[in-house]
N, C-alpha and C positions, 0 to 999 in steps of 0.2 A: 029408078034403076030399071032397065029393060030386061027382057027374058034372057038375052044372051049373056049379060053380066052375071045374072043369078046362076045360070047353068054353068058358067066358067068357075064360079066360086065353089059350087058343089063338087065339080070334077076335081079341083085342087085339094079340097078337104078330103075327098075320097082317096086320092092318091097318097096324101100324108098318112091317113089312117092305115091304108094298105101297106105302106112302107114301114110304119111302126110295127104292124103285126108281123111283117116278114122278118124284120131285124130283132124281134124280141128274143133274149137268151133262154137257153133250155134250163131245166131244173138242175142239171149237173153243173152248168156254168154259174147259175145263181148260188149253189152250195159252195163252189170253189171260191167265188168272190166273197162269200160270207166268211169262209175260213181265213182268207187273206186279211180281211178287215179285223177279224178276231185276233189273229196273230199280231197285227200291227198294234192293236189296242193293248195286248198283253205286254209287248215289248216296252211300250210307252209307260205302262203301269210299273213294271219291274225297274226300269231306269229311274222312275220317280222314287221308288222305294230305296234304291241304292243311293241316290242323291241325298235322300233324307237320312239314311244310316250314316253316310260319310259326314254329313253336316253334324249329325248327333255325336259321332266319334270325335270329330275335331273339337267339338264343344267340350266333351268329357276330357280329352287330352289336355286341352288348354287349362281346364280346371285342375287336373292332376298336377301339371307342371307348376302351376301357381302354388298348389298345396305342398308339392315337393320342395320348392324353393323356400317356402316358409318353414318346412320341416328341417332342411339343411341349415338354414340360418339359425334355427333354434338349436340344432345339434352342434353347430360350430360354436355358438355362444356357450353351450354346455361344456364342450371340449376345452375351450379357452379358459373357462372357469375352473375346470378340473386341473389343467396344466398350471394355472396360477396357484391353485391350492397345493400342488405337488412340488413345483419348482420355483415359486415366488418370482423374483425379478428375472430369473433365467428361463421363464416359461416360453419366451419367444424363440429360444434355441432348442426346445424340446422336439420340434418337428423339422425335418429336412431330408436331404438325399445324401447317402453315404458315397463318398468319392475317395479314391486312392491317389496319393501324391508320392513321387519318387525323388529321393535325394541320394546321389551316388558320386563316388570318385573311383580311383584306380583300385582301391582295396575293398571297399564295402558298398553295398547297395541296400538302402533302407527305404521301406514304404510305410507311409502313415495313412491312417484312416481319419476322415474328417469327423466321424462319430467317435468322440473320445480323444482324438488328436494324439494318439500314442503310436509307437513303432509296431507295425502290423506284420512286417516281414523283414528279415535280416539275412543277408547273404554275404559270405566271404568270397571274394572274386579270385583270390590267388590259391584257393584250396578246393579240393574235390571231396565229395562224400566218400566215406570209407566202405568197408565190406570187401566184396570180391571184385576182381578186375572184370572189365575195364573201369577205371575210375574216371568216368566221363560225366557224372551228374554233379551239379553245383552243390556246394556245401551250404546248406540253409540252417541257420541257428533256430529259427522259428518262422511259422507262417500261419495266417488266419487266426483261429481261436487258440493257438498254442501259446500265445503271449497276450497278456492284458495288463494295462497300466492305467490307473485312474487316480485323480486327485479328489479327496473327500473332505467336506467341510460342512458347517452349519450356516444356514442363512435364513433368518426369520423363523428360527426353530424348525427348519426343514433340513433333512439329511440330503445333501446334494452330492452327486457323483458325476464327474465329468464324462464317464463312459456312457451315460444315458443322454448326453447332449451333443448337438451338432455344432462344429466349429466352422468358421469361414476362412478360406484360404485368401489372405489379403492380396497377394500378387496375382493369384488366379492361375498360374502355370501348373501343369501336372507333372513335369519332369524338371529337375534341377541338377545340372551336371557340374560337379565341383572338381573336375579333373585338372582344370587350368587355374581357376581362381575360387576363392571362398564363396559359398552359396548359403543363403539363409531362407528358411521357410518359416513364415509367421502364420499361425493358426489362431483365430480369435473367437472367443466365446462371448457373445453379446449378452448384456444384462440390462438393456435400456439405453436411453440417450446418454452418451458419454461414459457409460459403465461397461467394463469388459475385462476379461482375463486373456492374456496372450501366452501361448505356448510357442517358444521360439527355438528352432533347431538350426544349428550352424555346422557346416562341414568344410574342412580345408582339404586341399589336394594331398594325395598320398598319405592319408592318416587313418588310423583305426579309431580315433577319438571324435565324438560328435558332441558339441556343446548343446546343453538343454537349459533354457531359462523359463521361469514362470514369473509373469509380471501382472500385478493387480492394478486396476485403474478405477478410482472413485467408488470403491465398494465398502469403505469403512462403515458407513451407516447401515449397510445390509449385512455385514459380517461381524463387526467388532463386538457387538453386544453379547453374542453367544459363541464366539470362536476364539479360544485361547491358543489353539494349535490346529494344524492341518495334517491330514494323513495321506501318505502316498501308499496305495495298495498295488503290489506287483505280484503277478502270478504267471508262471511260465512252466512249460513242459520241456524236460531235457530229452532231446532226440537221441536215438541210438545212431552213432556216427561210425563206429569201428566194428571189426569182425568179432572180437571177444567181448560180448555184452556183459558177462559177469565181472570181468576185470574192469571194464569201462565203468560199470555201476559203482564199483568200489573206489573209483576215483572221481565220482560226481557228487557234489554236495553244495552247501552254502558256506561261503567264507565271508568273514567280516573283520573289520579292524576297529578297535577302540580309538577314539580321537587321539592321535599322536602317541599311540601305545601299541600293545601286542596284537597280533593277528590270531583269531580263533576260527573254529569251524564246527559244523554239526557232524558228528561221527557218521562216516559213510555207510557202515555195514548194517544199520538198523532198518527194519521195515518202515518205521515211522519215527521221526525225531523232531523235537520242538524246543526252542530256546527263546527266552525273553530277556532283553537287556534294557535297563532303565537308565543307563549311562550314555554318554555321547558316543556316536558311531561315525567314523569318517567315511567309510565306503562299505558296500556289500556286493558280493560277487556270486553269480549263479554259474558254477564251474562244472565243466565236463572234463574228460580226461585230457583233451588237447585244446579246447576252446572255451571261452568264457564271455558272458555278458556282465559287465561291471557298472554299477552306478556310483559315482563319486560325488560327494557333496562339496561345494565350494567352502562351506563352513562346517556343518555337521548335522546329523540327525539326532534329535534329542532322546529318542528311544527306538527300539526295534523289537518286533515280534516275528520270529522266523520259524518256518516249518517245512518239512518235506515228507512225502509218502512215496514209497517205492512202487513202481508199476509192477503188476503181477505177471505180465506176459513177457516183457522184454522184446516184444516183436518190433515195435516202432519207437517206444519211449522207455526211459529208464526210471525217471523220478518226476514227481510233480512238486514244484517248489513254489512257495508263496511267502510273502513278508508284508508287514505293515510298518511303515517308517513315518515317524512324526517329526514335524518341524514347527517351531513356535510361530504364531501369527503376530505380525507387527503392523500397527496402523500406519497410515501415510503411504499408500501405494507400495506395499512391500514387493521386494524382488528376491527370488530364490534361484540360485545358480547351481547347476549340476553338470557333470560330464559323463557321457556314456562311453564305454569301451566295448567294441564288438571285435574280437580278434583272437589270435592264438595265444596259448599259454607258453610264450617264448620268454625265457629268463631275461635276455638282454633287452627285449622290447619293453617288458613290464618294469624293469629296473629303471629305465630312462624316464618313465612317466612320474612327474613330480607336481607338487602344489605350486601355486603362483609365487609363494615366497621362497621356492627352491627346496623346501624340505621333502624328504622321501615319503612316499605313500606306502612303501613296502608291499606293492602289488605282487612282486615276485615271490612273496611268501605263499601264494596259492599253489605254487609248484612244490609238490612233496619231495624235497631232497633229503629228508631225514632231519633229525634234531641234533643239536649241540655239535660235537666234533664231526659227526658224519656229514652234516650240512656244510661245515667249514671246508671239509675235504673236497666236497663237490664244487663249492663256490670258488675256492681259491686254487684248486689244482685240476680237478677233472674237467670242469667247463672250459677254462682257458686252454687246456691241452686239446680238448675235443674241437674247440673252435679254431685253434691254430692248425690242426691237421686238416680240418674242413677247408680252410683257406688254401692249403697246399694241394689237396687231393679231390676237392670238389665234393660231389655226392656219392662217391664210391665208399659207402658206409662199411662194407665188409673189410676193405683194406684199412680204413681209418681205425676200426675196432682192433684189428690185428696189430697195427703199429702202436696204438695206445696201450694195449696189453703188454707188448714187449717192453715199452719204455717204463711202465709202472713196475714190472717184474725186475727189470735191470736196476731201477732206483731202489727197490727193496731187497736186492740181492745181498748186500752186506748184512742185513738183519737175518735173512734166511741162512746165510753161511754161519753166522754166529750162533744161531739157534741149533743148526745141525751139529756144529762143533761141540757145543755144550752137551748135547744129547750123546754125542760120541764119547765124551769124557765119562759120562754116567755109565755108558755100556762097558767101557774097558775097566771101570772100577767095580763092576758088578760082582766078580769073583771075591774081591775083598769084602764087599758088603755081605755076601753069603757067609763068609767065614765069621764075621761079627755075629750074624744071626744064629750060627751054630753054637757059638760060645755062650751067648746070652739067651736064656730061654724066653719064650713068648710072654710069660707072666711079668717079666721085667721090661716092659715096653719102653719105659722112660730111659732106662739104661741103654737099651738098644739105640734109641734115637740120639742120645748124647754121644755114644761111641761113633755112630755114623756121621754126625755133624762134626765130630773131632777129626775124623778121617778126611772129610771134605775140606776142612780148614787147613789141614796139613798139606794137602796136595794142591790147594788153591782152586777149588771148584765151587761154583755157586749153583746149588740145586735148582734154583729158579732161573738160571741163565738161559735155558732153552725156551721157557714160557714167555718171558718178557718180549723178546723180539717177535714172537708169533703174535702176541697181543697188539704190538705196534702195527702189524699188517691187517688186523681185523677191521679198523675203520675204513680201509680201502675196499674190502670185500662188501661191507654193509653199504657204503656209499654208492657203489656200483649197483647194488640191488635197488636202490631208490632212483638212481640216475637214468638207467636205460628205459624203464617203463614210462618215465616222465619226459623223455627227450622227444620233442616234436620233430626234430631233425630226422629221426628214424622213420617217421610216419610215411607209409607207402613207398619206402625205399626197399628194393628187392636185393637179395644176395643168394646165389646158388638156388636151392629149392624153396627158400623162404620168399614169399611174395611181398611181405610187409614185416620188416624187422621190429616194428613197434608192437606187433601182435604175435600170436603163436604161429609156428610153422607146422605144416601138416603134410606128411607123405601118404597118409591114407585116412579117409573118413569112414567110420563104421556105417554099414548100410542100414536102411529102414529105421533111422532114428535111434539106433542102439547106443547106449552110453554106459560106461563103467563108473560106478560111484567113486568119487574123489579123484578120478582120473580124467574122464571126459569122453567125447565121442570121436576122438581122432588120435593119431600117433605123431608126436613131435620128435623128429629125428635129432635135432640139436639137443633136446633134453636127454635123449638116450645116450648120445655121444658124450655129453657132459657127465652123466652118471658113470659110464664106463671109465672115462679118464679119471674121475674122482676115486673109483675103486682101486685102480692101478696105483695111483699116487698114495693112497692109504696103505696098500699092501707093501709098497716100498718103504714106508716110514712107520710101519706098525709098531716097531720097538722104540721109536724115538721118544715118545712122551713118557713111557714107563721105564726107561733106562734098561730095556731089554726084558722086562717082566711081562711076558705075553699072557700071564694068568690073571691080570687085573680083572675084577668082576665087571662084566658088561662090556669090556673092550672088544671082544670078538663079535658080540652081537651088534654093537654099534658100527663096527667095521663094515658090515654088509647091510645093515638096516638103513644107514644114512643115505647111500646112493639110491635105494629104493624109494625112500621118502622124497628125495629130490626129484625123482622122475614124476611122482604124483603131484608135487607142488608146481614144478616148472612146465608141465605139459601144456598148461594154458597161459603161461607167462610170456613175456616179450621174447621173441626169438633172438633179438640182439643180446639180451641178458644171458640166455643159455649159451649162445655162441661165445660170449666173453668168458664165462666160467669154464667152458670147454677148453678154450685157448689157455686160460690161466692154469688149469690142471695139467695140460700137456707141457707147458713151459716148466711147471714145478717138477714134473717127472724128469725132464731133461736136466734141470738144475741139480736134482738129487743125484742123478747118475754122474754128473760132472764133479760134484762135491765129494762123492765117495772116492773118486780117483785122486782128488786133491789131498785127502786126509788119509794118512797111514796110521791105523789105530795102534800098531805095535810101537811106532815112534812116539805117538801121543802118550801111551802108557809109560814109556821110559821117562818122558819129561815130567809126568805127574809124580812118579816115584822119586825122581831127583828133587822135586820140590819139597819132599819130606825132610831132607837134610838141611834145607835153607832155613835160616832164622827168619821168622815172620815178624815184621814190624807191628807194634801194637797200634791198634786203631784209636782214634780219639775217644770213642765210646768205651773201649777197654781201659784207657787211661783214667777216664772219669770214674768208672766203676771201681778201679783199684784205689783211687783217691778217696772215694766214699768209704771203702772198707777200712782204710787207714784211719780216717776220722772217727769212724764208729769204734775201732779198737782203742784209740786214744781216750775216747769218752768212757769206755768201760774201765780202763785202767785208773782213771781219775776217781770214779765211783768207788772202786775197791779201796783206795787210799782214804 
């Protein structure tokens, strides 16, 4: 290598060293670069930590999920074991989702719950809830927990209740419309393969009746060993439907009928009432004033325990009703048939409901029309007359009651006339009776009575002639007292100031909740008019019953006390009833004035005095008495001989 090459290499190295020294970074630039490298290193470290944490968390979560699944599996096994212990073969039906199913036609709308498969909601479509106008709310017999119905039985020594179990809707539809054709809802309670209980509900068009059947399938081995009977437990609350809660409560209770025998009921006025029957029962009714839910057995219930408790507030409910009905368990896939009635307490509708064999069920006995002769008057006279007038005049109940009152009073007029005439005879004979009393002292009361009766016999007067015709009219007065408050035709029918003739009328309600004991918190004008008309009628006839003796003890007091008592009683009764009694008293006043003009008491006295001269034919009783006396006399003469 020559000198030039060596010198060139030295110069290049020197230039490189100089360039490196010239481009060397300052201390600030070195520190900045160091910070950047440190930050980058920190980020990389943190990211590594996060990745490690995520990986660790994922690992923990996976472990927890595995443990949870194991725990759920263990809990599920425990639950299944517990359900098996509690419900036996029905354990698979102990879990489920509650659904509502609707079955309806033109008259009723019923909803069922799949939990328990019983009527959950009942609505009457042709009626509206009562109370104050406007009547625009649907009439609901019960809803939600207001009604409960369950089948109870034993299975493998376990007490099973269908209200705890979930049924399956076989068809799957949620709404069944029976307006045009019969519809059937089948709800099934599964108990294992090929084992189940069916609750079958059927409804036909335009009917208040719903068929209810219970069918067992292949459960003999699970039930027969420890089930000799099945219990139907029914609990329901009676809703307040009308304006007069106290009167409605007095007409709400449990009715039932012995199998093909008499109808009985739990007395309505108690705070709590309970009855037990160990004999066969044909049907049982949860009755309100105007509406009822009735369960009718195709055969019979073998026994029944029934009870009600009165609601303390009367705000929404009147009574809580409950009953336990037993039916015998029969092996071989038994079938139990029943029929529900959801509807009005209408006499004609209930009368038409019969058993399959055509025999009467006597469901119309739940309508309180009175007992014995009073019920007969209502059934055979009042109801046909009322229905006939309704056919002619429609829903004009004020006019119907007026015409009905006129017809009844005209029909009874001959008895009224006879009663008044008999009383008139007693009045014109009073001076002669007073003469007898003057002649015979009080101490000889027997002689007085004999002389008085002898006078009556001579003139041809029967002292009881005025009472008997009046007694004949009493069944009509009492029958009407039962008819009007029970007549659903009057419900929500208005007349003049009365908005509802089935309940009380009110021209003024006392403010601030003020109420008068025994009277109420309002003023009924029809009740006042009735009392005034009654007082006038009694004043016109005040001498009639006593034969002119106005000094009879207590008569004057009763004359004024009775109208006052009627105001207290009728202030909260049916306005239709008060209106009828008002009309009846007004017509009685008119009849009294007319009869007074028809009967001349002077002519009547002359006829009676003329009767004294006539020979009176002997009655059969007198002849028998004389014959007995002759026989006795002959026997005495024989003994003397």
